[in-house]
Structure formats: structure tokens, C-alpha cells
VEXPA-506064 format. One line per 5 residues: number of its first residue (from 0); their letters; for each residue x, z, y of C-alpha. Coordinates in steps of 0.2 Angstrom, whole numbers, plus 5000, padded with zeros to 4 digits. Each point is the difference from the previous one (the first is absolute). Layout:
NUM) A) X:Z:Y ~ ... .
end
This chain:
0) MLKVF) 5584:4828:5647 ~ 4981:4998:5004 ~ 4997:4986:5013 ~ 4990:5003:5016 ~ 4992:4986:5011 .
5) LVEDE) 4993:5004:5017 ~ 4986:4990:5009 ~ 4996:5006:5018 ~ 4995:4990:5016 ~ 5006:5013:5012 .
10) VVMRE) 5019:4996:5003 ~ 5005:5018:5005 ~ 4990:5008:4986 ~ 5008:4987:4987 ~ 5018:5003:5007 .
15) GIKNN) 4998:5019:5000 ~ 4994:5000:4981 ~ 5014:4988:4995 ~ 5014:5009:5010 ~ 4996:5018:5001 .
20) INWEQ) 5000:5003:4981 ~ 5016:4998:4990 ~ 4991:4991:4986 ~ 5015:4998:4989 ~ 5005:5018:5002 .
25) EGFSF) 4982:5005:4995 ~ 5001:4989:4984 ~ 4991:4985:5006 ~ 5005:4982:5004 ~ 4992:4992:5016 .
30) VGEAS) 4997:4982:4995 ~ 4990:4992:5014 ~ 4988:5001:5015 ~ 4987:4990:5009 ~ 4988:5001:5015 .
35) DGELA) 4984:4995:4991 ~ 4993:4997:4982 ~ 5001:4981:5001 ~ 5019:5000:5003 ~ 5003:5014:4988 .
40) YPLIQ) 4991:4993:4985 ~ 5013:4987:4995 ~ 5014:5012:5003 ~ 4991:5013:4989 ~ 4999:4987:4986 .
45) KTKPD) 5018:4997:5001 ~ 5007:5018:5002 ~ 4987:5008:4988 ~ 5001:5017:5008 ~ 4995:5016:4991 .
50) ILITD) 4992:5007:5016 ~ 4991:4991:5014 ~ 4997:5009:5016 ~ 4988:4991:5011 ~ 4990:5002:5016 .
55) IKMPF) 4981:4998:4998 ~ 4996:4990:5016 ~ 5011:4985:5003 ~ 4997:4982:5007 ~ 4999:4985:4988 .
60) MDGLE) 4998:5011:4984 ~ 4996:5018:5000 ~ 5007:5013:4988 ~ 4985:5001:4989 ~ 4999:4981:4998 .
65) LSRLV) 5019:5000:4996 ~ 4997:5015:4988 ~ 4987:4990:4990 ~ 5012:4985:4998 ~ 5014:5011:4995 .
70) KQELP) 4990:5010:4987 ~ 4994:4984:4992 ~ 5018:4994:4997 ~ 5010:5016:4999 ~ 4987:5013:4993 .
75) DMKIL) 5014:5013:4997 ~ 5006:5000:5018 ~ 4996:5016:5010 ~ 4992:4998:5018 ~ 5001:5012:5014 .
80) ILSGY) 4988:4996:5014 ~ 5004:5005:5018 ~ 4985:5001:5012 ~ 4996:5006:5018 ~ 4982:4999:4995 .
85) DEFEY) 4995:5016:4991 ~ 4984:4993:4994 ~ 4991:5003:4983 ~ 4996:4982:4997 ~ 5018:4994:5001 .
90) AKEAI) 5005:5014:4988 ~ 4986:4996:4988 ~ 5004:4981:5000 ~ 5019:5005:4997 ~ 4995:5010:4985 .
95) SIGIT) 4990:4986:4992 ~ 5015:4989:5002 ~ 5011:5012:4991 ~ 5011:5006:5015 ~ 5011:5015:4995 .
100) DYLVK) 4999:5010:5016 ~ 4992:4998:5017 ~ 5010:5007:5015 ~ 4994:5002:5018 ~ 5011:4995:5014 .
105) PIAGA) 5009:5006:5009 ~ 5010:5007:4986 ~ 5017:5009:5000 ~ 5015:4993:4990 ~ 5001:5015:4990 .
110) RLLEA) 4981:4999:4995 ~ 5002:4982:4996 ~ 5016:5003:4989 ~ 4991:5014:4991 ~ 4986:4988:4996 .
115) VKKVG) 5012:4986:4994 ~ 5009:5013:4989 ~ 4984:5006:4992 ~ 4995:4982:4996 ~ 5018:4996:4994 .
120) KKIEE) 4999:5015:4988 ~ 4983:4993:4993 ~ 5008:4983:4998 ~ 5015:5008:4990 ~ 4988:5010:4989 .
125) EQQQK) 4990:4984:4996 ~ 5016:4990:4996 ~ 5005:5014:4988 ~ 4983:5000:4992 ~ 5001:4981:4999 .
130) KFLET) 5017:5001:4991 ~ 4994:5013:4988 ~ 4985:4990:4995 ~ 5011:4984:4998 ~ 5012:5010:4989 .
135) FERER) 4986:5007:4990 ~ 4992:4983:4998 ~ 5017:4992:4994 ~ 5001:5013:4987 ~ 4982:4998:4995 .
140) LENRQ) 5001:4981:4999 ~ 5016:5001:4989 ~ 4993:5013:4988 ~ 4984:4990:4999 ~ 5009:4984:4996 .
145) LSRQK) 5009:5008:4985 ~ 4984:5008:4995 ~ 4991:4984:5000 ~ 5014:4991:4990 ~ 4999:5013:4986 .
150) FFRKL) 4981:4999:5000 ~ 5000:4981:4999 ~ 5012:5000:4986 ~ 4989:5012:4991 ~ 4985:4989:5004 .
155) VSGQG) 5007:4984:4993 ~ 5007:5009:4984 ~ 4984:5000:4991 ~ 5001:5019:4997 ~ 4990:5014:5006 .
160) PVSAL) 4981:5003:5001 ~ 4990:4990:5012 ~ 4993:5016:5008 ~ 5017:5007:5004 ~ 5005:4983:5007 .
165) LEEGR) 4985:5000:5012 ~ 5004:5018:5005 ~ 5018:4996:5004 ~ 4995:4984:5009 ~ 4989:5011:5012 .
170) AEGFE) 5015:5011:5003 ~ 5010:4985:5005 ~ 4985:4995:5012 ~ 4994:4986:4990 ~ 4983:4999:4991 .
175) LAAKS) 5004:4990:4984 ~ 4982:4998:4993 ~ 4996:4982:5002 ~ 4991:4985:4992 ~ 5016:4991:4995 .
180) YNIIL) 5019:5001:5004 ~ 5015:4989:5002 ~ 5019:5002:5004 ~ 5011:4990:5011 ~ 5019:5002:5001 .
185) FQLFA) 5008:4994:5016 ~ 5018:4999:5007 ~ 5009:4994:5015 ~ 5017:4992:5001 ~ 5012:4998:5014 .
190) GEGET) 5005:4983:5006 ~ 5015:4991:4992 ~ 5016:5008:5003 ~ 4992:5017:5006 ~ 5006:5015:4991 .
195) GYSEE) 4998:5019:5004 ~ 4989:5006:5015 ~ 4989:4988:5008 ~ 4990:5005:5015 ~ 4988:4986:4998 .
200) LNDLT) 4996:5004:4982 ~ 4999:5019:5004 ~ 4987:4996:5014 ~ 4990:4989:4989 ~ 5000:5013:4986 .
205) CSIED) 4993:5013:5012 ~ 4987:4987:5006 ~ 4994:4996:4983 ~ 4999:5018:4994 ~ 4990:5005:5016 .
210) MTERM) 4989:4985:4997 ~ 4996:5003:4982 ~ 4998:5019:5002 ~ 4985:4996:5011 ~ 4992:4988:4988 .
215) PGVLM) 4985:5007:4990 ~ 5000:4997:4982 ~ 5019:4998:4999 ~ 5013:5013:4994 ~ 5017:4996:5006 .
220) VELGL) 5015:5008:4990 ~ 5017:4997:5007 ~ 5012:4997:4985 ~ 5017:5000:5009 ~ 5011:4986:4994 .
225) EGWAF) 4985:4992:4991 ~ 4990:4998:5015 ~ 4981:5005:5000 ~ 4986:5002:4987 ~ 4983:4997:5007 .
230) LLKGS) 4985:5007:4989 ~ 4984:4991:5005 ~ 4983:5006:4997 ~ 4984:4989:4998 ~ 4983:5006:5006 .
235) EEKSV) 4982:4993:5001 ~ 5004:4995:5018 ~ 5018:4992:4997 ~ 5006:4994:4984 ~ 5018:5002:4994 .
240) AEAEK) 5003:4982:5003 ~ 4994:5001:5018 ~ 5011:5015:5003 ~ 5015:4991:4992 ~ 4997:4985:5011 .
245) ELLAR) 4999:5011:5016 ~ 5015:5010:4996 ~ 5011:4985:4996 ~ 4994:4991:5015 ~ 5005:5015:5011 .
250) LVSAI) 5017:5002:4992 ~ 5005:4982:5002 ~ 4993:4999:5018 ~ 5010:5016:5004 ~ 5016:4992:4994 .
255) GSDRE) 4997:4983:5008 ~ 5009:4984:4998 ~ 5013:5002:5013 ~ 5008:5015:4993 ~ 5017:5000:4991 .
260) VHYFG) 4991:5011:4987 ~ 4993:4994:4983 ~ 4987:5008:4988 ~ 4994:4999:4982 ~ 4984:5007:4993 .
265) GVGQE) 4994:5002:4982 ~ 4981:5002:4997 ~ 4994:5009:4984 ~ 4984:4998:4990 ~ 4984:5008:5006 .
270) VERLS) 4994:5014:4989 ~ 4984:5010:5000 ~ 5006:5017:4995 ~ 5013:5011:5007 ~ 5007:5004:4983 .
275) ELNRS) 5004:4981:4999 ~ 5011:5000:5015 ~ 5016:4999:4989 ~ 4994:4983:4995 ~ 4998:4994:5018 .
280) FEEAS) 5017:5007:5004 ~ 5008:4992:4985 ~ 4993:4983:5006 ~ 5005:5003:5018 ~ 5018:5004:4994 .
285) RAFAF) 5000:4984:4989 ~ 4995:4989:5016 ~ 5012:5010:5011 ~ 5015:4996:4988 ~ 4998:4982:5006 .
290) RYLDK) 5009:5005:5016 ~ 5016:4997:4991 ~ 4994:4983:4993 ~ 4990:4993:5014 ~ 5000:4996:5018 .
295) RSRIV) 4999:5014:5013 ~ 4985:5002:5011 ~ 4988:4997:4987 ~ 4985:5010:4991 ~ 5000:4999:4981 .
300) RSSEL) 4984:5005:4991 ~ 5002:5004:4981 ~ 4983:4991:4997 ~ 5009:4984:5006 ~ 5015:5001:4989 .
305) TPGET) 5002:4988:4986 ~ 5015:4999:4987 ~ 5014:4990:5007 ~ 4994:5001:5018 ~ 5015:4995:5011 .
310) DQEVT) 5004:4987:5013 ~ 5015:4995:4989 ~ 4993:5000:4983 ~ 5011:4991:4987 ~ 4990:4988:4990 .
315) ALSTL) 5013:4995:4986 ~ 5017:5005:4994 ~ 5007:4983:5002 ~ 4997:5002:5019 ~ 5008:5017:5002 .
320) SAGRL) 5015:5002:5011 ~ 5009:5015:5006 ~ 4993:4997:5017 ~ 4982:5001:4994 ~ 5003:5018:4995 .
325) DRRVV) 5001:5009:5016 ~ 5012:5014:4997 ~ 4995:5008:5017 ~ 4984:5006:4992 ~ 5009:5011:4988 .
330) ESFVK) 5013:5005:5014 ~ 4986:5005:5011 ~ 4992:5011:4987 ~ 5016:5009:4995 ~ 5003:5003:5019 .
335) TGLRG) 4983:5008:5004 ~ 4989:5001:4985 ~ 4995:5017:4991 ~ 5002:5005:4982 ~ 4981:5001:4999 .
340) EVTHF) 4998:4982:5005 ~ 5012:4992:4987 ~ 4987:4997:4987 ~ 4988:4991:5012 ~ 5015:4990:5007 .
345) VEEYF) 5007:4994:4983 ~ 4982:4995:4994 ~ 4997:4990:5016 ~ 5018:4993:5001 ~ 4999:4994:4982 .
350) ASLGE) 4983:4992:5003 ~ 5006:4991:5015 ~ 5013:4991:4991 ~ 4988:4990:4989 ~ 4992:5004:4983 .
355) KNIHS) 5009:4986:4991 ~ 5017:5004:5007 ~ 4999:5018:4997 ~ 4997:4998:4981 ~ 5016:4990:4999 .
360) LMFRQ) 5014:5010:4993 ~ 5013:4990:5010 ~ 4990:5003:5016 ~ 4998:5019:4997 ~ 5018:5002:4997 .
365) YVTMD) 5003:4991:5017 ~ 4988:5011:5009 ~ 5007:5016:4992 ~ 5018:4995:5005 ~ 4994:4995:5018 .
370) TYFAA) 4991:5017:5002 ~ 5015:5009:4994 ~ 5012:4992:5012 ~ 4987:5001:5014 ~ 4999:5019:4997 .
375) AGVLE) 5018:5003:4998 ~ 5004:4990:5016 ~ 4988:5011:5010 ~ 5008:5016:4993 ~ 5018:4993:5004 .
380) EIGGE) 4994:4996:5017 ~ 4994:5017:5004 ~ 5015:5009:4993 ~ 4993:5004:4982 ~ 5008:4997:4983 .
385) PGLLA) 4992:4984:4992 ~ 5009:5004:4984 ~ 4989:5014:4997 ~ 4985:4988:4997 ~ 5008:4993:4984 .
390) ERCGD) 5006:5017:4995 ~ 4982:5008:5001 ~ 4990:4985:4995 ~ 5011:4992:4987 ~ 5008:4984:5002 .
395) FQKTP) 4987:4986:4997 ~ 5013:4988:4994 ~ 5004:5011:4985 ~ 4982:5005:4996 ~ 4991:4984:4994 .
400) GIFAS) 4984:5011:4996 ~ 4997:5000:5019 ~ 4994:4982:4999 ~ 4990:5001:4983 ~ 4984:4999:5010 .
405) LETTE) 4993:4999:5018 ~ 4995:5019:4998 ~ 5018:5005:4995 ~ 5007:4990:5015 ~ 4988:5008:5012 .
410) DYVRR) 5004:5017:4994 ~ 5019:4997:5002 ~ 4998:4993:5018 ~ 4988:5014:5004 ~ 5013:5013:4994 .
415) LLETA) 5014:4990:5010 ~ 4990:5001:5016 ~ 4995:5018:4998 ~ 5018:5004:4998 ~ 5005:4990:5015 .
420) VELRE) 4988:5008:5011 ~ 5005:5017:4993 ~ 5018:4996:5004 ~ 4996:4993:5017 ~ 4990:5017:5004 .
425) GVSRK) 5016:5009:4995 ~ 5010:4990:5012 ~ 4986:5003:5013 ~ 5000:5018:4998 ~ 5019:5001:5003 .
430) KYSSL) 4997:4989:5016 ~ 4985:5011:5005 ~ 5010:5016:4997 ~ 5012:4994:5014 ~ 4985:4996:5011 .
435) LKDAR) 4992:5016:4997 ~ 5016:5009:5003 ~ 5000:4992:5017 ~ 4982:5004:5003 ~ 5002:5018:4995 .
440) AYIEQ) 5015:5001:5012 ~ 4989:4993:5014 ~ 4987:5013:4997 ~ 5013:5014:5000 ~ 5006:4993:5017 .
445) NYDNE) 4983:4998:5007 ~ 4988:5013:4992 ~ 4999:5009:5017 ~ 4993:4984:5008 ~ 4981:5002:5000 .
450) DISLN) 4999:4981:5001 ~ 5009:4997:4983 ~ 4988:4991:4988 ~ 4999:4989:4984 ~ 5002:4984:5011 .
455) TVAAS) 5015:5006:5010 ~ 5009:5006:4984 ~ 4996:4984:4991 ~ 5006:4989:5014 ~ 5016:5010:5000 .
460) VNLSP) 5004:4993:4982 ~ 4992:4983:5003 ~ 4985:5002:4989 ~ 4982:4998:5003 ~ 4990:5016:5001 .
465) NHFST) 4990:4996:4984 ~ 5016:4996:4990 ~ 5009:5015:5006 ~ 4986:5012:4997 ~ 4999:4993:4982 .
470) IFSQE) 5018:5002:4995 ~ 5002:5016:5010 ~ 4986:5008:4990 ~ 5006:4993:4983 ~ 5018:5006:5003 .
475) TGRTF) 4997:5017:5008 ~ 4984:5005:4992 ~ 4993:5004:5018 ~ 4991:4990:5013 ~ 5009:4997:5016 .
480) IEYLT) 4990:5013:5009 ~ 5003:5013:4986 ~ 5018:4997:5001 ~ 5001:5001:5019 ~ 4990:5016:5000 .
485) FVRME) 5012:5007:4987 ~ 5015:4997:5010 ~ 4992:5007:5016 ~ 4994:5016:4990 ~ 5018:5002:4993 .
490) KAKEL) 5007:4999:5018 ~ 4987:5012:5006 ~ 5004:5013:4987 ~ 5018:4998:5004 ~ 4996:5004:5018 .
495) LRTTS) 4989:5015:4996 ~ 5014:5007:4989 ~ 5014:4998:5012 ~ 4993:5001:5018 ~ 4988:5010:5010 .
500) MKTAE) 4991:4985:5007 ~ 4981:5001:5002 ~ 4988:4991:4989 ~ 4996:4988:5014 ~ 5018:4996:5003 .
505) IAFAV) 5004:4997:4982 ~ 4985:4989:4999 ~ 5006:4989:5014 ~ 5018:5000:4992 ~ 4994:4992:4984 .
510) GYKDS) 4989:4987:5008 ~ 4983:5009:5003 ~ 4994:5002:5018 ~ 4984:5009:4994 ~ 5006:5017:4993 .
515) HYFSY) 4982:5003:4993 ~ 5002:4984:4989 ~ 5018:5006:4995 ~ 4994:5017:4995 ~ 4985:4992:4990 .
520) LFKKT) 5013:4988:4990 ~ 5012:5014:4998 ~ 4987:5012:4992 ~ 4993:4985:4989 ~ 5017:4995:4993 .
525) QECTP) 5009:5017:5000 ~ 4985:5011:4996 ~ 5004:5012:5014 ~ 5000:5000:5019 ~ 5017:4997:5010 .
530) REFRA) 4998:5019:5005 ~ 4998:5005:4982 ~ 5015:4989:4994 ~ 5011:5008:5013 ~ 4995:5018:4996 .
535) RV) 5005:4996:4981 ~ 5017:4994:5005 .
end
């Protein structure tokens, strides 16, 4: 119900308006009253009514002064002014404040109710329009996100003529022409022990995306489970290095030091040509791979990497012990790494173990064995089949050629980790299959609720919106909005075939209060209007 608040200094008038109209029966909730603006203001702040009815001339604070305060804080509130002074100056000032209607006292209850209902209808129309725009914006943002991802992958692939890339960039709302470029890969991680949906991580994600969207010279691309990619542009006014410094400072500041959230960033190599972005991306990916090897909440630049860089570099085989080889590094990668990152990870992992040690046959055998057991342990922990590792990669104990050289050992470990990640993804698909089944069931049960959204469905299966959006698109081949629209249209077609309900009634039944928007979507997806569809069947 729409809420109504009354301010009137004349007791008889106030009681008459309050008691002579059956507000609930008329579809309104009477939430409060006051005798002047000064007393009314804190009550209005607390109750936040949709409609304010106020006398214009009152002691302490009159209706116009109250209206100014209210409009500043609650601009969507509709205000009806009551006045016994039928003077043009009052009406003119009321209009300048944004008063909805100006009624002259004395006024009959029926006339006042008529005016309130008129305003109520206007509020409902505005609310419907707002919901329509929010739905449209959600769909637009989700589609733009996927479009940007595809464009970014193409941009860093090193393929395609520069002229075409510049044109596609403009279509994405980003002018790519610049003096120089660089790429930063950035990811957030929940605190220790936190899994699934994190309200804090979700709020921070939205905050960062909103902040970087408004930064000139920065193209933000959301990469799902991989975090974000930021493409930086250099100009005569601001170099790439300056843009990088500003962006990273803002990101770290947004996260803060008191949050239970960690981050990691990999900075690529500055290039002068758009056609060289693949090199910048490759370097950023190499630096980004250190998130498995290094401490969290750190920014790593590819230009600063040196062979063997690690806080735990082993200096001699004689000093090696099992404790110095941190198996958690490999376990972390097998749990969360991507197949496309294996090569970088293996290169940096081997380099981190020390050049002298890694050239030792005995040490390479130990590292390979440790990597195998770490990967097999993770697979067993998540319900996979660790025996498939040896079956697919070959038993290293029976294949001496694996240790013939550093290169052959790296190749085997690379193949081992690629297979482990592939097996992990297979287990994840089964797990996600169950989650997506629950998500689809939730959509089936709630498609008629106009407030259903990516966030509410993601929360129902205990995943973050970004994570859910990524796996939902991967597994169903549709975005969340596309799938929800599909379900709603199928239900609408069923109602058109089996009932005599009007289009507006069907729209409401499948989750659209705006029948015009429903008709627009129906024609867009079914290539005919609801009326034409019903005529066919």
C-alpha cells in the first residue's frame, strides 16, 4: 500500500481527514500526523511516506518550508498542499518547489480522496517505469559484460586488423587509439575459511566495477572467475605509468586494510601499438601466475620478475628438505588454476625452486613426485579419481625419459597439471550441475516474481553473482536474463494457448507488471505479438 502522512494545525480539520476517509479500504496506509512542519519532519524521515498532505500556513514551520526540506531528502515523495489562501504567489512558489497538487480549503473528503488517488496512480506508473528501466538495464549490463569479454579475448589474441579493432572498441564505448597501452589482471579473494557467497566480497566487487567504469583511459573487463582485466591507455596528458599508479592506488584504497578480503594483481609490459597487446597480456598473465606462488595482497609487475624470485628460494641441494618445498602452492593451483595458466605456473614454479637444484636429476624426481601427490590429493579431496592422472599422463616411475632433461620434466609436470585441472573441472561440472538444477528450480518457482534477479538466484545456491553468472552461461549457453526471459515466454505461451486471459493479465502472471514491456519482449523473442500467437493456435 502507498503510505500517506498528514500535517495540519487545525485539530478538527486533521481529525476529519484522518477519520472520515477509510484509507485502507481505498488502498492507502495512513502512517502518521503532526500539527506543524517542525514536529512532522523527523516523523516523515522515519516513516518515509509516498504522499504528504500538508497545510500551507502553520506555526513554527509552514508547509512550504517543510516541502523544501522533504524534497531535498526524499525527492520522489508527492506533496499535496492545502491552503485557505487562494493566492497566486503561494501556488507559484509551490510549483517551483515541485508540489504535485495545490488544493484550496475548505475541501470535501471526496475531492481530497480523488486528488490522492490521482497522485497514487501517478506513483504506481512511475514505479512500474522504474522497474522496467531496471530490468532493461540489468539485461543490457549482462549482455555488455559478455560482449566485452569476447572483444577483450579478440583484442589480446594478436589477430584481426587494427582498423577493425578500433571500430569494435567504439561499439563497446571505448576509444582505443592511444599513445601506449598496458594490461593489469586483478582478482579478489575472500578471507580465510570463507567459501561460497560473500556479501562483503559482492559489495566490494560492485564498488570496484562502478569506480573503474568512470575512470577515463581505463577499459574494465569482468572475467568471471578470473577477476578483472584493465586495459590502460597512455596519452600526452597522462602516461600509462601514471594511469597504472592511479588505478592501483584506487583499487587498494577501495579494499582497505581492515577487510577480510585479499587481492592480487599482475601488471604487464607497456607497448606502443594496439597490435602488440598480446605481448602485454602475456606478460601480465606471467606476473598474475604468481598469485599461486606468492603472498596475497600484492601487485607483481612482469618487469620486476627475475629467475628464481621467491621468498623461499632453495640455494643448494644439500639444504633441501621436504618442508622447504611447499606443497600448498601446487594444491592451490590445482584447486583454482585454469588450463591456460599452466605453462606460466610451471615456468615460475620451477624458477622459484632455484636454478642449481632444478638441474639436479634427484631434485627433479622429487619435485615431480611431490607435484603428482599434491594433485592426486586435491582430486581425491573433491571426489575425483586420482588414478586417472597416471593413466592419462603415464607413470613417471616407469618412464625414465621424463627426467632426461629439465625441458622433458617441465613438459611432464605441465601435462600432469593440465590433466589435474581438467579432471577437477569435470568434478566441478558435476557439482555445478546440481547447483544449476537447484537454480533452475528456483527460477521455475519464482519466475512470476518481478523482483527475481541474478543476485537473488545466486544467493539461493550460495554463490557470488559473478561466479554464478559465469558458470550459468558456460553450462546453459544462455545468460541469466536470457534464460529467465525464455522461462517466462514459455509460460506466457502456455497461458495464451490454454486460457482466455488478457495480455495484461498474462504479463502480470509471468512476472511483468508492465504489459507493454511484456509485449515488446514477446515479439522480440517469438517474432509475433501475443495476439498473433493466440490466433495461430
